[in-house]
N, C-alpha and C positions, 0 to 999 in steps of 0.2 A: 580502395578507390583508385589508387595509383596503378595497382595491378590490373584492374578492370580496364582502365584507360589504355594501358599498354597493350592489353590483349585485343582491344577494339581496333587500335591502330595497326596492330600486326595482321589482323584478319582483313581489314579493308585496305589492302594494298592497291596501288593504281591499276594493276591487272584485274583484281577482283571487282573494283568499281566499274571498270570498262565492261566487264562481262555482265554485271547487273544492269548497267545503263543500256547495253545492247538487248538484254532480255526484256526490259521495260519498253523499249522502243519497238521491239518485235511484237510484243503483246498489244501495244497500242495500235500498231499498224494492222495486225490481224483483226482487232476489234473494229477499227474504222472500215476495213475492207468488208467485213461481215455486215456492218450497219448500212453501208452503201449498197451492198448486194441485196439486202432485205427489201422485198417489194411485195406487200400483202395483196396487191392487185394483180399479181401474175402467178400463173401455175408453175412457172419455171423454178421457183424456189423449192417446190415439192419434189421436182425431178432431180434435185441435187443429191437426194438419197437414192442409192441404186435400187432399193426395193420398191420405190414409188414410181420409177420411170415408166414401167408398163401401164400403170393406171392412168398416168397423165397422158400417155399416148392413146390409150383406148377412149378416154372421155373426149378427147379432141375430135373424134369422129362422130360424136353424137350431138343431139340438139343442145346439150349442156356444154359443148365445146367452147363456146364464147364466154362461159362463166368461169371465173377464176376459182381455184380450189378454196381460197380464203373466204369466198362468199358464203360457203357452207361450213368450212372448217376454219373458223376464225382463230387466229393465234397472234399474240403480241410479240414484240421483239425479244424480251427476256426469255419467254418460253421457247421461241424459235431458236434462240442462241443456245439454250440448254439442250434442245433436241439435236441441234447440229453438232455440238461439241461432246455431249455426254451420252445421250440415250439412244437415238436412232431406233424408234419404235417400229414394230411391224405394222402392216396395214390392218391386221385384225385388232391390234391394240388401239389404233387410231379410231376405227369404227366403233369400238366399245365406248370410248371416251366421249364421242360426239353424238351418240345416238339420242341422248337425253334432250338435245337442242334441235333435233332434226325437224320436229313438227313446226316450230316457229320459223325455222329457216326455209322450209319448203313453202309454207303458206305465204311468206313474204312475197313470193312470185306467183304462186299457184292458187290464190284464194278463190278465183272464179271457178276453178274446177270442183270445189267443194260444195258449191251452191245448187247446181242443177240436180234434179231427182234421179241421179244415176247410181252407178256402183259406189262412187265416192260417198254419196249422201247416206247410203245404207251402212257404210262402214265408219262414218264420222265418229260415232260414240266410242268405238274400239280404238280408233286412232288417237282421239283426245285422251283416252284413259292411259294408253301406253306411250303417248307423245312420240311416236316414231312411225313415219310414213314408210320407212324402209323395211317394215315387216313384209310388205307386198312388193314395193318398188325398189329396183336397183338404181340408185341415183347416178351411177356411172354408165348405165345403159337404160335410159328411160323407156325404151320400147320393150324391154324384157321385165318379167316378174321375178322378184327375188325368191318368192315362195310359190308353191303350188296351192291352189285353193283347198285341196284335200287335207292340208296340214291342220286347218281349222274346221273344215266342213267334211263330214262323213259322206263318202260317195254314195252309199246306199240310201241315205236320207235325201241326198240331192235327187237321185233317180225316183225316189218314192214321192217327193213333192216338187217335181220338176217345174210345174207352172208357178207355184208359190215362190220357189227359189229364184226364178227368173221373172219376177213380177214386173220389174221395170221394162225388161225386153218385150214382154207380152203387151204392155201398154203401148209401146212403140209399134208393134205389129198391128194393133187395132187402128193406128193412124195410117197404115199402108207402108210402113218402113220394114220391108221384109229382109233388108240387108243388115238389120241391127245385130244379128247373131255374129256377123263377121267382125264386130268391134272387139270381141274377145276370142273368137275361135278361128282366127286366120293369121298367118305369119305377118301380113301387111297391115293388120289392125292396130288400134291403140295399145291393146294388150294381147297376149297370146296364151290361151289355155288350150292345149292340144286336144283334138278329137280323135276318135278311133279310126283305124285305117279303112274300115268298111264305110264309115261316114264320108271320108275323103273320096272314096271311090264313087259313092252315090252322087256327091256334088259334081264330080267330074262327068257324070252321066246325066246331069241336068235335074237331079232331084234336090229340091230345096230343103232347108232345115224344117220349115213349116210343113212340108209335104209329109214328114214322118212324125214330128212332135206336135201332138194335139189330139183331140180338141181340148180346149182349156177347161171345160166343165168336168172332165174326169180327173179326180184327185190322184189316182194311183195308176193311170195309164198314159204315160208320157209318149208312147208310140201308138199311132193309129194304124190300122191295116192298110196296106197297099201292096203293089206287086213287088214282093221282096226279091224276086229274081232279077230285078233291074240292077241290084247291087251285089247279091249273093249268088249269082249264077256260077256254076262251075264250068 
C-alpha cells in the first residue's frame, strides 16, 4: 500500500498534472467548439469534409438549394461528432445509409406530386415497395434523372406498346395538350428522357411528336406514315 502510494506520487508530479490539465482543457475546448459549430439547419457543416464540398456547391444551384442537407440527411450531434473525428465517410456510403428514409423525407415536401394521375402515380407502388424516390430522381439535381427508364423498361416493349406505355400522355393529347411529350423529352422539361437525333431534327423542322406517333388504335404501329423525307432527306 505504501509502495503504491509512493509510485502514485512519483508519477503525478506537478509537471505531469499540468500536462493532464492542459489536455483536459484542450479536449473540453475542442468539444465546445464543435458543439457551437454544429448547426443541423445549415449545409455548411457538410462542406467541412473535403469530399462533400462539391456536392454542397452543386445543390446550391438547384431548386433544393434553399434546403439544408440535414432536412434529408438528418444527423444528431453524437453521430456528427463521430463522423467529424473518426470516420469521414464517402458520399456513396452516405447515400446507402440514408436511402431507406428517402421516401418519407421526399414526401414530406412533395406529397402533391404523387396524387395527380401522371408518371408518379403509375410508379407509386414501386416507390412505396422500395421506399426510395432516388431510383429515378437525383435529389442533388431535381431536373435530372438518376436512372434511364430502360433500366426497368425494355426498349423493345416500349416501342411495341407505345400507346399503352404512354397512356397518361395520350389522355392529355385527347384534351388538346400536344406539348405533353416535352415534359419528359426535352432538356427544359420536368424530366429529361433523350430522344433520337432524327426526332430532334424533325422537331426542328416543325414536325410534332403526334405527327409521327399514332394513331392510338394501332397496338404495334407507333409510327404512322408521313413524308419521311422531311427528317431523313440526304
